[in-house]
N, C-alpha and C positions, 0 to 999 in steps of 0.2 A: 321648230319643235315647240314653240309656245302654244299653250292650250291643249296639249295632247293628253293630259291626265295620267301620265306615267306609262303610256303605252308605247313609248319610244324604245326601239331596240338599241342595244349597245352599238351595233353597226352604224346606226344613224348618228350617234354621238361622235364616234370616231371619225366618220366621214366629214362632219362639221369642222373638225380640227385638222385632219390629215388629208382631206380630199378623197375623191373616189379611188378605191383600191382595185388593183388588178387581181381577180380571183385566182388565177393560175400562176401567180408570180413565184419566181424562184427564190428560195431562202437565201441564195448567194447574190441575188439581184441581177441574175444573168438573163432576165427576160422571161417569157413563158416557159413553164416547166410542166411536163405531163408525161404519161407513160410512153408516148411515141418519141419524145425528145427529152429524156430525163437528165437532170444534172447529177453529180456524184452523191448528193445528199437526198435525192428524191425519195427513195424508199422510206427513209426515216421521217422526212418532212411531210410526206403525204399523210401519215397517221396523225401527226401533230396538227396539220392543217384541217383535217376533218373535224377534230375536236374543237379547234379554234372557230370554225364555221358554225358549229352548234352553239358555242358560247356567244357568238355575235347575235343570235336570235333572242337571247334573254332580254327582257325589257327592264326598264327602271322600276316599274311596279314589282316585278319578280324579285329584284334585288332588295327592295324595301321590305317585302314580305319575308324574305329569307333572313334579313337582319333583325326583324321584329316579328317573330311568329305569333 
């Protein structure tokens, strides 16, 4: 991430500390979770996960700009 000039996405920061994440992971930790094989929480988690995925595309530069407009 060194020398990126703030263009690092939040997802890259999290991956540095937590490792590669499974995109279709179950909120209960039961493995892959999708419409074909949903867990009991899937309908609720799907909406949250979509917003979470959008948030992960925000860059450090975006956050700095939002904090100091």
